[in-house]
C-alpha positions, 0 to 999 in steps of 0.5 A, a space after each residue: 776681696 771676694 765678689 760674692 755677696 754676704 749671703 753667699 759667703 754666709 752659705 759657704 761658711 754654714 755648709 762648712 760648719 754643718 759638715 763638721 757637726 754632721 760628718 755623715 751628711 758631709 760624706 753624702 754631699 761629697 765634702 772632704 775632711 770629715 770622712 774619718 768621723 761619724 755624726 754624733 747622734 747623742 742628745 748633745 749632738 742633736 742639740 749642737 746642730 739645733 743651736 747652730 741652725 738657730 744661730 745661723 738663722 739669726 745671722 741670715 736675718 741681719 744680712 742685706 739683699 743685693 740681687 735676686 739670687 740673694 733674695 731666692 737664697 734668703 727665702 729658701 734658707 729661712 724656710 728650711 732653717 725655720 722648719 728645722 728648728 720647728 721639727 727639733 723643738 717637737 722632740 721628734 728626733 728622740 724617737 726617729 726609727 724607720 727602715 730608711 733614712 734613720 740614724 742606724 741606716 745612715 751610719 751604715 750607708 755612709 760607707 757606701 759613699 766613701 772613697 776607696 782610692 788610697 791608703 788614706 781613704 782606707 784609714 778613714 774607713 778604719 777610723 769610722 768603723 772604730 767609731 760605730 760602737 760609740 755612735 750607736 751608744 750615743 743614739 741609744 742615749 737619745 732614744 732613752 732620753 725620749 723614752 724618759 720624756 714619754 716620746 717613744 717610737 711605735 713598736 712597728 718601727 722599733 722592730 723594723 729597725 731592729 730587724 735591719 740592724 740584725 740583718 747587717 750584723 748576721 750577714 757581717 756586712 762590715 766584713 765586706 769592707 775588710 775583705 775589700 781592704 785585704 784584696 788591696 795590694 797598696 795597703 799596709 798590714 797595719 791598715 788592713 788589720 785596723 779595717 778588720 778589727 773595726 769591722 768586727 766591732 761594728 758587726 758586734 755593735 749592730 747585733 747589740 743594738 738590735 737586741 737593745 731595740 727588741 728586748 729593752 725598747 720595744 716592750 715600752 714602745 707605742 702601740 699606735 702607729 699613726 702620728 696624729 694631726 699635730 705631728 703630721 702637720 710638722 711632717 708636711 712642712 718638712 717634706 713639702 716646704 709648704 703648709 698644705 691641708 692634709 684633708 684637701 690632699 686626701 680628697 684630691 688623691 681620690 679623684 686622681 686615683 679614679 682617673 689613673 685606674 681608668 687609664 690602667 684598664 685601657 692599658 691592660 687591654 693593650 697588654 692582654 686583651 680581656 684580662 683584668 689588672 691582677 691577671 695582667 700583672 701575674 703574666 708580667 711578673 712570671 713570663 720568663 721572656 719579660 724578665 732579666 735573669 741574674 743579679 749582675 745581668 739585672 744591674 747591667 740592664 739597668 745601667 744600659 737603660 740609664 745610659 740610654 735615658 741620658 742620651 735621649 734626654 739631651 734632646 729635651 734638656 740641657 745636660 752639662 757633660 760633667 753629669 754624663 755619668 750615673 751608675 746603677 748599683 745593687 745595695 746590700 741586703 737589709 736596705 730599704 725595699 725601694 730603689 733610691 738615688 745618691 747625689 754626686 759629690 760636689 766636684 763630681 769625682 763621685 758620680 750620681 748613683 741609683 741603687 736597686 734592692 734585689 730583696 733576695 730575688 734572682 729574676 727581675 721582671 722588667 715591666 715596672 723598672 723602666 719607669 723607676 729608672 727614669 725616676 731615679 736617673 734621667 730625667 729624674 733625680 740625677 738631672 735635677 740634683 746634678 744640675 743644681 750642683 753646677 749652678 755655683 754662679 747663681 745658687 748658694 752652696 746651701 741651695 746646691 746641696 739641699 733637697 726638699 722631698 716635695 720638690 725633688 720627688 715631685 720632679 722625679 715623678 713629673 719626669 716619669 710623666 714627661 717620658 710618657 709624653 715623649 713616647 718613651 713607653 711605647 711598649 705597653 708593658 712599660 707604660 703599665 709600669 709607669 701607670 702602676 708607679 703613678 697610682 702607687 704614689 696616689 695610693 700613698 697619699 690616700 693611705 699615708 694621710 688616712 692612717 696617720 690622721 685616722 680618716 675613713 674610707 669613703 662609702 662605696 669604695 671598690 677595688 679594681 676587681 669590682 668588690 667593695 672595700 670597707 667603706 666607712 671604716 677607719 684606715 689601719 695598716 692591714 687595710 692599707 696593705 690590702 688596698 695597695 696590693 689590689 691597686 698597685 700591682 706590687 708584691 706583698 713583701 715590698 708593700 709591707 716594707 712600704 707601709 712600715 716606711 709610711 708610718 715611720 716617716 709622716 708625710 714623706 710618702 705624699 711628697 711624690 704625688 703632691 709635688 708632681 701636682 705642683 710641678 704640673 700646675 706651675 707648667 700649666 700656669 706658664 703655658 697659659 701665660 706664654 701661649 704659643 711662645 711657651 718653650 718646654 725645654 727653656 722652661 725646664 732649664 729655668 725651673 732646674 736653675 732654681 735648685 731646691 725650693 719648697 712647694 710654697 715657693 715653686 709656683 711663685 718663683 716660676 711666675 716671676 
């Protein structure tokens, strides 16, 4: 007889059922048994997953609570499933196109996470390659269903997605799998041939899909980039796990922006006395002695930085030995411009991985990437997500495998701030990188909400060089790009990709800074409550043991 509560048994069952309905998510979570299948992105596939969520939610509401772990699980699962149903009912899934976390990118990136350690694993890869044409055909049916019902993506997102698909096709990315298989002496000629044939079909399917998006869908796509207030509120709920007021967040972000700008001015004085932000960034970006040269040298430097962060973090956090591995890798061309993290498999046989796009570069200034490494690895995502996975005794399987952007990205940005508090940015170049990351996330709140809701730029707004900046004008993508170029220190290609990302994924961009705000508020509450007895390491352990929770739940749980 099982000693697990009905809610935990329910969660185990639901995760298994979700894996069957969404094989790409199963691979991402490290759940075996579905690596030979692809997620069904046809209208029927989306409806099947929605119906499963509705049924699971009804079952959950009938289950009793036996302890506080049950209560936390029920509250978390209820909020996530209710939000998923809300989002499905808006029909947004019929027009999801963006350069990151869209179905087209998920179908390709699932191969990055697949095992390659046996003939059976390669047979799974071959089966998935053969399934790519049908998966994209199903996705096309979904987009056409949306188009017939008047739900169309913005043309900017359509063309960005088309460019991404075309890049993978033109670079024959799937052929890299065939080449890897051909070099594997343990594989039979039959498996090698199946991978090679599947790769050809997958390349052709992505080329065809890019043409469909450009030639058929784009002419009928929406001219307006912003989603509007109603759709944005749903995005806020999805990304933050809370119903927060976008206008309040917009106004708060302006105050945070001015505080960060003052700190940047002071730090620039340490890096290059008498120089402004733009001049300092130019030096940091072009000084060969402040850069890593060569893609492999860059990856090795990031790996060493990751390993060092793991070692140093043990003084401040509880880190189980099973988490003492996080790989730094380079994703293929055509991926999103920003670095990202992929979680370990459930059993940690696949480690956590950080991915750093090169964007065609061979020289890599170091000043900004130190803070990014701490965000993506330790004490950021790798610590947070890996720690949740080892809490099988107190967290249900759904909780251990879930991610809410406001909670997760908020923690990772908070982790960068912790590194500043720990004194890890003793090099002023690297501290400027941290501040640049901070102000970029604040600028994200401003321009994401500003563009989607059509808000006005406050009167009297100036850039860091003192020039006036369009006070009273309504935000648009070009103004957002100009503002971000001036205030974040990031390059134009990266920021153009970022603007596309924000407009295609409403409210995701605000989750970093708003999430960090809530983490800091929860810590301040605990310090005030505990006084001299406050123990930061113990507080972090307690907070991380909660696993993923929405921002609406975070402070309440930590106040218990």
